[in-house]
C-alpha positions, 0 to 999 in steps of 0.5 A: 495530489488530493485525497480522492487521487490517493485513494484511487491510486491505492485501490489500484495497487491493492487490486493488482496485489491479488495473490500477494496477500490473503484475499480477506486482508486485501478486501479489508484494506480496500474498504479502508481506502474507500472509507477515506482511510487511505493512510491506515490502509497503506500502513496495513498493506506495508505491514502485511507485505512485511509479515508475509515476506512478499517480494514486490516489484520496484514500481510498486515500491516507488508508488507506495513511497509516493503515496506515503509522501503525499499523505505526509507519512513516514515510509516504512524502512523496508520500503525505503530500502526498496522492499524485497524485489 
């Protein structure tokens, strides 16, 4: 998966996350993803989901795990356990 594919998939997740997190936080993460910083956006997204105690669908957990792996990142422990869903 190339960088553009990663960015696009992350943008889709962030767009679907409307209502999960404050709009200004999601907007900032989208800006990061669109500015070639999907790793930072993903880390921020996972952190904010944890901080706000958001239950996420298992499909989203799988997608986050896949994106993190594609970027060579360590998946946050709560995502690895399956998030909150």
